[in-house]
N, C-alpha and C positions, 0 to 999 in steps of 0.2 A: 536440487530441486527445486519447484515452487508448485503448489497445486492449488486452483481455483477452480469452485465452485457456488452453483446457485443456493440459498440461503433454504431453499423447499426442493421437493422432489422436480427434477427435469431432466430427460435423457438426454438433451445434448446442452444438459448445463453444467460440466464440468470438465478437469482437465489436469493433467499434470506435466510441465513443463522443464527443459533444463536453461538455468537460466547464464549469461554470461557474467559471473561473480565479478570482473573487471568494470564493466557495464553498470553493473546493476547496484542501487544503492538501495538501502533498509538498514537507513540510520535510526541511532537512537532515538529517544525522544529528548529537544531541548528543555533544560531549564524553564520556570515561567519566572524571570527574572526582572525589576525592573527598576531603575535608578532611579531620584528625584533631588533638586537640588533643593537648599531650603533656603531661607532669608538668611539665617544666620551664618552661613558660607559652608557648612557640614552638609551629608547628603543624607538621604533615605535610602535603603533597598529594601525592599521586600524581595520572599523569593517563596515562592509559592508549590514548589514540589514540579513534577514533571505529571505529563498526562500520554498516553497512547495516541490518544487524537490530536494531537499537533506533529505527526510523524505523516510523512509522504514515503511511499516508496515509490521508487522509478525502476523498472523491471524490462531488462532487456536479453530477449530468448531470440537467439541465432536461430536460423534453418527450422522455421517455422510451416508446419505443409499446411495445404490449403485447407485441411477439415480443422486444424489446429486454429486457423485464422480465422474460418467461421466460429466456432465456439466460443470464441474472445467478443467476437462483434457481436453476438449473441449476448454473451452476459452484461457488458457496456450495455448495448442498448436496451435491455429486456427487464435491468436488474437495476433498482438503486443504489442495492448492497451487495458484494459477493463476499464470502470467505474465503480469506488466505492462509495456506497453510507457507508455512514459510522455517528455514534455520534459525530467526529471532521468536519464530510461535505461530498461533494461533489467529489473527485477526478479521475486523470485517470496514467494512467501507465500498464504497462508487470507485469504477476503473473512471477516471475522471479524463481520460485523454487516450488514443491508442491510435498508432500509425505503420505502417510497413515500410520498410527503407531496409532495401537488400536483402532481402528474403528473413529482416530478423524483425520480429514483434516486437516494438516497443511500448510502452504502456504506462501511466502515470494512477498510483491509487491515494487517496487521500484516508488514511487510518482513520476510523470511526474510534473505537474500542477494541480490548483487544478480548479475546474471547478464554474466558474462566473458570468454563464450564468442564474444561478440555483435563484431563488427570494424565 
């Protein structure tokens, strides 16, 4: 289950959907690593850690009702950032793409940050 909501009060701005776990990706953040070749033949590797802002969620929600579809469209159209609650934690970020295919809602969220205020 994934919950999405507007960051402010909105009577038509929240939804809880069941995702298809086989077609949904909530990947962990990649490491920020770079490797540079040096003139002496060695290499310099810089590891700057991980950041939730490097994550991208692709969610596939099968059998979305028309009412749920309209809420998702509203969130994408009217909000530059939504709150995402999922098995990985609580995050915020915009819905980049949203489409409907064979009754499923497929959308991509660019994670901006993890919500660390949740206890």
